[in-house]
N, C-alpha and C positions, 0 to 999 in steps of 0.2 A: 104160137099158132094154137087155136082152140079147135079140137076135134071131138065131136059128140058121136056116141055109138050106143047100141042097145046091149052092151055086154055086161052091165052091172049085175044082172041076175046070175051070171056065170063066174065072174071074177071081181074081187074087190079092188078099189083103188090102191090099197096098201100092198096087194099082191103084185101090182104092176110096177111098183117102185124098183128100179134097178134092172128091169127087163129091157132087152133090146128087141123091139118089134118094128116091122116095116109099116110105113104109112104111105098112102097115095095122096099127094098134095097138089097135083095139077088139076084139081076139079073145081068147077064153079062153086062158090060158097052157097050154102043151103041153110035155110032156117029150120031148126028142129027144136021143139019144146020152148019156143020163144027166144032161142039163142042161135047165133050163127056158127055153123060148122064149116071148117076150112080144110077138110080132108077125110080120109077113111082109114081105119085100122084094118089090117088084113087078118081076118079070122074066119072060121067056118063053124056051122052048126048043122049036123046031119038030121035025118028024119027021126032018129031016136033021141034027139036033143043032146047029143054028145058035142061038147064045145071044144074047139081047138084054136088057140091063138098062135099064129105064125111067129116064130122067133128067129133071131139072127145069132150066129155063133159069136161068143163073147170076144173073139180075136178081131172081129170086124169093127173098125172105128165108127163111132156115132156120126151120123150125117152122110155116110157112104151111100151113093146112088145105087139102086137096084136095077139090074138090066136083064 
């Protein structure tokens, strides 16, 4: 699944390796920057440009549904 986002100015791809982060995947595919995005990474950026990437406890198995 390819998911595009605008977080590159806050975190590098290398920093994402090994992280467990939740994704929303039941969205309609969307074209971004000429590529199709099939989901959304859960993150936030406040008014002061403080970036926070939501993370899942390492004990939770990959692929677990969020409810």
